[in-house]
N, C-alpha and C positions, 0 to 999 in steps of 0.2 A: 712535144712528140706529135706527129701526124696519126691519124686512125690506121694507115697503112701501116706505120712502125709498130704501133700497139700490137694491130693483127700478127705483125712477123713476130714478136716477142712471146706470143701466147702459148699454151701446150695444145696439143692434138687431143682429142677426145679420148683416146687409149691412154695418154701419158696422164691426163687428169686424173682419170679413174684409177689407175694404177696407184697414183699417189693420194688417195684417200684413206683415210683412218677412220672416219667418224659415220658417214651415211653410205659408203660405199654399198653394202648390201640391199638399203632401201632403193637406192639410184639405181641398182641394177634389177630390182622388182619390178620398178616403174616402168623401166625400158623395157624390160621382157614380157609385160603384161598389156601395155600400152598398144592398142591397134588403131593404126590410123584409119580415118574414115574412107570410102571411096569418094576421092574429090580430085578427079584428074584434071579438070580444068584450073583448078587452082595450083596442082603441082606443075603443069604445063607452063601457067604463067610465070611461076616461082623459077623453073628451070630456065626460061626465056630471060630472066633480070639477072641471071648469073650472080646473085649475091653472095656475099661472106658474111659471117657472124662473128662478133666479138662478145664473149660473154664474161662479165665480171660477177664472180660468185667467191664462195669458201664451202668448204667440205661440211663446216658444223650447221650449214643453215638448211632448216627444213623445207624453205621454199625453193631453194636451189635444189634440194633433192628430189624435189617432185616437178619443177619448171625445166629443168636442164634435159632430162632423158625425152621429154617431149620434143624439145626443141632437137635432140639429136635424131630423132625419128623422121621429122621434117627436113632434116638436113640429108639425110642419109637417101630418102626418098627423091628429093630434087638435084642430088649432087652439089650441096651447098657446104662449103669449106667451114668449119668453126674452130674457133682458137680460145681458150679460155685463159684468164687471168685472175690470180687471187687477189681479191679486194685489198686486203691490209698489206699486201706488197706493191700494190698499184694506186695509191691513194690519189696521184696527180689526175689518173683517168677516172677515178670513181667520182672525185669532186667536181667533174665536168657534168655529171649524172646523177645529181642529189634528188632525192624524193622530195617533194615539197619544198624543195630550196635549201634543206637543211639536214636530211638524214642519207645516211649511208646504206640504205637498204638495198637488198641484192635478192635476187639475181638481175642483172640489168643485161639485156641484150641490144647489141647494137649492129645494125645491119648497114654494110657497105657495097658499095659498086665496084667495079675494075679499077675505077680512079680512084678508090679509097674514100670515096665521100659518102657520108652518112645519108641513107634514103630513109631508115625507120629505126625505131628504138622500142623497147618493149621492158616492161618491169616496173616494179618486182613481182606484181601479182595481177592474175584477172580480177574484175571487179567484184565478181561472186564470190572469189576467194577472200578478198579484202571485207567483204561484208560478214563473212563467216569468222573471219579473225577478230574484226572488232566485236559482233557479238558475243563470241567466244571470251573476250578480254574484258568486256564489261561485267561478267560475274566474278572479276577478281576483288579480293579485298584492297583497301587503301595500301599504298607502297609503304606506309609507317606501321602497319599492321604485324604483329608479332608472327603471323601464318602467311605472310605474304609469299615470301619464298618459297616454302613448300606448295602453295597453292599454283605459284606460276611453274613449279617443276611439273606438278601434275598437268597442269594446261598444255606445257609443251610435249609431253608424254601423249596427251590426248590428241593433239594437233599433228604431230607427226604419225601416229597411227592413222589418222583421218586422211592425211596425204599421201601414205602407204597405199591405203584400201579403198578409198572412195574415188571409184572409176568416173563418177559425174563430175568430179573436180577435175580428174585429167581432160574430159571432155569441155570445160569450160576454159581449162587453160591453152587447148588447142584452138577454140574458137576465137579467143583473145587474141593469139599469136596470128592467126588466119586474117582477122581483121587488121590488124598493124601492118600486115605484110600486102595487103591487098591495095 
């Protein structure tokens, strides 16, 4: 399938949000509270490119919960059409965008032009967020340890709270997306 066909297959943002069961409230919190910087030159350049976005995501993904609403804000400001595809129902596309050639990490943002050609890709995380995750995971016990699952669950709760509340993270995501789109 072409990227144009994948785009047409995707859900509109409102449809995606309505379908959410796990991170809907958190996604809407980030969306409602993230303020785009005054960046008119970038926004005008993006408007002129007339890009569209394909988002590979899942409702349960904390990274998507933080990153997707920031993309929504950029898209709203620049009249960019966004379509969302659940990763697990679209593995054929996902497997073309593996992280490090092996991981089905999400979200992945694929930006296409009017001809349906890829012009940029972003995801699953901004570098600073990846560093935060790596440092946070370093404190986990070995996977064979009796308390690994409990500690991992605590870590996921901590990360979700950080993603929801740390506005510096949101700014890092914005800057990383801006770099990918410039």
